[in-house]
C-alpha positions as CSV (number, residue, x, y, z in Angstrom):
1,M,-27.2,0.7,9.2
2,K,-26.0,3.7,11.3
3,L,-26.2,3.5,15.0
4,G,-28.3,6.6,15.2
5,M,-30.9,5.1,12.9
6,I,-31.0,2.0,15.1
7,G,-31.5,4.2,18.1
8,G,-34.4,6.0,16.4
9,I,-36.0,2.7,15.5
10,I,-35.7,1.4,19.0
11,M,-37.4,4.6,20.3
12,T,-40.2,4.2,17.8
13,L,-40.7,0.6,18.7
14,A,-41.1,1.5,22.4
15,L,-43.7,4.1,21.4
16,T,-45.7,1.9,19.1
17,L,-45.9,-1.5,20.8
18,S,-49.5,-0.8,21.8
19,S,-50.5,1.1,18.7
20,P,-54.2,0.6,17.8
21,A,-55.2,-1.9,15.1
22,R,-56.2,-0.5,11.7
23,A,-59.6,-0.9,10.1
24,L,-58.5,-3.9,8.0
25,T,-57.5,-6.5,10.6
26,P,-56.8,-10.2,10.5
27,D,-59.3,-12.7,11.9
28,F,-57.4,-15.0,14.1
29,D,-59.8,-18.0,14.3
30,Y,-57.3,-20.0,16.3
31,I,-54.6,-19.0,18.8
32,A,-53.1,-22.0,20.6
33,R,-53.0,-22.1,24.4
34,G,-50.0,-20.5,25.9
35,W,-49.6,-17.7,23.3
36,I,-50.3,-14.1,23.9
37,N,-54.0,-13.5,22.9
38,P,-55.0,-11.2,21.4
39,P,-51.8,-10.5,19.5
40,N,-49.9,-7.3,19.9
41,T,-49.7,-4.7,17.2
42,V,-46.9,-2.6,15.8
43,N,-47.0,-0.1,12.9
44,M,-44.1,-1.4,10.7
45,A,-43.8,1.6,8.3
46,P,-41.0,3.3,10.2
47,Y,-38.9,0.1,10.2
48,W,-39.5,-1.1,6.7
49,G,-39.0,2.5,5.5
50,A,-35.7,2.8,7.3
51,F,-34.4,0.0,5.1
52,G,-35.7,1.6,1.9
53,L,-39.0,-0.3,1.5
54,Q,-42.2,1.6,0.5
55,D,-44.4,-1.0,2.1
56,Q,-46.7,0.3,4.9
57,G,-48.6,-1.8,7.3
58,T,-49.2,-3.4,10.7
59,N,-47.7,-6.4,12.3
60,Y,-50.0,-8.4,14.5
61,Y,-47.7,-10.7,16.4
62,T,-47.8,-13.1,19.3
63,S,-45.3,-15.3,21.2
64,G,-45.1,-17.3,24.4
65,A,-47.2,-15.7,27.1
66,P,-46.2,-15.3,30.7
67,V,-46.9,-18.1,33.1
68,A,-48.0,-16.8,36.5
69,P,-46.6,-15.6,38.8
70,S,-43.9,-14.5,36.3
71,L,-44.4,-11.4,34.2
72,Y,-41.9,-12.5,31.6
73,W,-42.9,-13.9,28.3
74,E,-42.2,-17.5,27.8
75,R,-40.4,-16.7,24.5
76,F,-37.5,-15.7,26.6
77,N,-37.4,-18.9,28.7
78,P,-35.0,-21.5,27.3
79,E,-36.9,-24.2,29.2
80,S,-40.2,-23.3,27.6
81,P,-41.5,-25.2,24.5
82,L,-42.3,-21.7,23.1
83,Y,-38.8,-20.4,23.4
84,Q,-38.0,-18.0,20.5
85,A,-41.1,-19.1,18.5
86,W,-43.2,-16.6,16.5
87,F,-46.6,-16.3,15.0
88,G,-48.2,-13.3,13.4
89,C,-49.6,-11.5,10.4
90,Y,-48.6,-8.5,8.4
91,V,-51.3,-6.5,6.7
92,V,-49.4,-4.5,4.1
93,S,-50.6,-1.4,2.1
94,D,-48.5,0.5,-0.5
95,F,-47.4,-2.9,-1.7
96,P,-45.2,-2.2,-4.7
97,F,-45.7,-5.4,-6.7
98,A,-49.4,-5.7,-7.0
99,S,-49.2,-5.9,-10.8
100,E,-47.6,-9.3,-10.5
101,W,-51.0,-10.6,-9.2
102,S,-53.0,-9.6,-12.2
103,K,-52.4,-12.7,-14.2
104,P,-54.9,-15.6,-13.9
105,N,-53.7,-19.0,-12.7
106,L,-50.6,-17.6,-10.9
107,T,-47.6,-19.7,-10.2
108,S,-44.7,-18.8,-8.0
109,D,-42.7,-18.0,-11.1
110,D,-45.1,-15.1,-11.8
111,I,-44.4,-13.3,-8.5
112,P,-40.6,-13.1,-8.0
113,N,-40.7,-9.6,-6.7
114,T,-43.4,-10.4,-4.2
115,I,-41.5,-13.4,-2.9
116,A,-38.4,-11.2,-2.4
117,N,-40.5,-8.5,-0.8
118,V,-42.0,-11.0,1.7
119,Q,-38.5,-12.1,2.7
120,Q,-37.4,-8.5,3.2
121,L,-40.4,-7.8,5.4
122,V,-39.6,-10.7,7.7
123,T,-35.9,-10.2,7.9
124,I,-36.2,-6.4,8.7
125,D,-38.8,-7.2,11.4
126,Q,-36.4,-9.7,13.1
127,F,-33.4,-7.4,12.8
128,V,-35.2,-4.5,14.3
129,W,-36.6,-6.7,17.1
130,L,-33.2,-7.8,18.1
131,A,-31.9,-4.2,18.0
132,A,-34.7,-3.1,20.2
133,Y,-33.9,-5.9,22.7
134,G,-30.3,-4.9,23.1
135,D,-28.5,-7.1,20.6
136,P,-25.3,-5.2,19.7
137,S,-24.9,-7.0,16.4
138,P,-28.4,-8.0,15.2
139,L,-28.6,-10.8,12.6
140,A,-31.5,-11.9,10.4
141,L,-30.2,-13.7,7.3
142,I,-32.3,-16.1,5.2
143,D,-30.4,-18.9,3.5
144,P,-31.3,-18.4,-0.2
145,N,-30.8,-22.1,-0.8
146,S,-33.5,-23.0,1.7
147,V,-36.3,-21.0,0.1
148,F,-39.1,-22.7,-1.7
149,V,-42.6,-21.5,-2.5
150,L,-45.7,-23.6,-3.2
151,P,-49.4,-22.9,-3.8
152,A,-51.3,-22.9,-0.5
153,G,-54.9,-22.9,-1.5
154,D,-57.5,-20.1,-2.0
155,G,-54.9,-18.1,-4.0
156,Y,-52.3,-18.1,-1.3
157,F,-48.7,-19.2,-1.6
158,L,-46.6,-20.7,1.2
159,L,-43.0,-19.7,1.5
160,Y,-40.6,-21.9,3.6
161,A,-37.0,-20.7,4.5
162,T,-34.4,-21.0,7.2
163,M,-33.0,-17.9,8.9
164,A,-29.8,-17.5,10.9
165,T,-30.5,-15.1,13.7
166,H,-29.9,-14.5,17.4
167,S,-32.0,-15.0,20.5
168,D,-33.3,-11.9,22.2
169,V,-32.0,-13.0,25.6
170,G,-28.9,-11.2,26.6
171,S,-29.5,-7.7,27.8
172,P,-28.0,-7.1,31.3
173,T,-31.3,-5.5,32.3
174,G,-34.8,-6.2,31.0
175,I,-35.6,-3.7,28.2
176,Y,-39.3,-3.9,28.8
177,P,-41.4,-5.2,31.8
178,W,-42.0,-8.5,30.0
179,H,-38.3,-9.0,29.2
180,P,-36.1,-10.7,31.8
181,P,-32.5,-9.6,32.5
182,Y,-29.9,-11.9,31.2
183,S,-29.0,-13.1,34.7
184,A,-32.2,-15.0,34.8
185,H,-30.9,-17.4,32.1
186,S,-27.1,-16.8,32.0
187,D,-26.5,-20.4,33.3
188,E,-28.5,-21.8,30.4
189,V,-27.7,-19.9,27.2
190,A,-25.1,-17.5,25.9
191,A,-26.1,-13.8,25.5
192,F,-27.8,-13.3,22.1
193,A,-26.9,-16.8,21.2
194,P,-27.2,-18.1,17.6
195,V,-30.7,-19.4,16.7
196,T,-31.9,-21.0,13.5
197,Y,-35.5,-20.3,12.5
198,A,-37.5,-22.7,10.3
199,A,-40.0,-20.1,9.0
200,V,-43.2,-20.2,6.9
201,A,-45.1,-17.4,5.4
202,R,-48.5,-17.8,3.8
203,F,-49.2,-14.8,1.6
204,K,-51.7,-13.4,-0.8
205,Y,-52.5,-10.1,-2.5
206,F,-56.1,-8.8,-2.3
207,P,-56.8,-6.3,-5.0
208,S,-59.8,-5.1,-3.0
209,P,-58.9,-3.7,-0.5
210,D,-55.4,-3.4,-2.0
211,R,-53.5,-5.3,0.7
212,L,-50.8,-7.9,0.9
213,V,-51.4,-10.3,3.7
214,V,-48.5,-12.4,5.1
215,V,-49.3,-14.9,7.9
216,Y,-46.0,-16.1,9.3
217,A,-44.7,-18.5,12.0
218,S,-41.2,-19.7,12.9
219,S,-39.9,-22.5,15.1
220,A,-36.4,-22.4,16.5
221,A,-33.3,-24.5,17.0
222,W,-30.6,-23.5,19.5
223,A,-27.9,-24.8,21.8
224,T,-27.7,-24.5,25.6
225,L,-24.3,-23.8,27.3
226,D,-23.8,-27.5,27.9
227,G,-23.7,-28.0,24.1
228,T,-27.1,-29.7,23.9
229,R,-29.2,-28.9,20.8
230,H,-32.8,-28.0,21.3
231,F,-35.7,-27.6,18.9
232,T,-39.3,-26.3,19.1
233,P,-41.4,-29.4,19.8
234,P,-43.2,-30.9,16.8
235,M,-46.6,-30.3,18.6
236,V,-45.9,-26.6,18.8
237,A,-44.8,-26.4,15.2
238,A,-48.0,-28.2,14.2
239,Q,-50.1,-25.7,16.2
240,Q,-48.2,-22.8,14.5
241,L,-49.1,-24.2,11.1
242,E,-52.7,-24.6,12.2
243,M,-52.7,-20.9,13.3
244,V,-51.2,-19.8,10.0
245,Y,-54.0,-21.6,8.0
246,S,-56.8,-20.4,10.4
247,T,-56.0,-16.7,9.8
248,T,-57.8,-14.5,7.2
249,L,-58.2,-10.8,6.5
250,G,-61.4,-9.5,7.8
251,G,-63.4,-12.5,6.7
252,K,-61.8,-12.6,3.2
253,T,-60.4,-15.9,2.0
């Protein structure tokens, strides 16, 4: 991807972080304590399109909220149980593989293009996020050997995968008001240090109103400068899974 394109994506992200929600919005029946609530919204069409996807849509995302008196999100704090953790939902229009969902009694073998598309939506999102937060070499790479997909009830499927990526902590100055400068954590973690996500995505195509819904969450594994390995606590991962299963599209199941 050319540097000029990344610069344009970053500028667009800065302008759309507070873009209004569209008419067809997710119902977040449960947001765990400590997460930003309500979720933020971003129009994803410019980013997915920059990578050649025709998908349009909105990302409703949340992460570790600030703890007073700090203004910085806890996702950037290596001492927080919510460090680098994600939860959110894509509501996707112009989904190119709707025809895969026309068969009754679907199995994962019937929707290979959908499964690949979901992985693309997630990896592009993470790549662009890192670029926007100053990472000079963004990384978002799903291990293909880690991917498996299972039925998840009510016509949904659940995808699990691991992703090699970076932290978004490392910019010398905070990129946004909620983003701390690297000096705040330079004695704890390396700049843009490697992170491994354990990610899930619960997804379903709704022929009416012609939307793909992808509810996602990711827990993290990382190392501090002293070599200690850290992981998102199991309680947080359990809350993330509960949030995933408590989210629907405008009352639809």
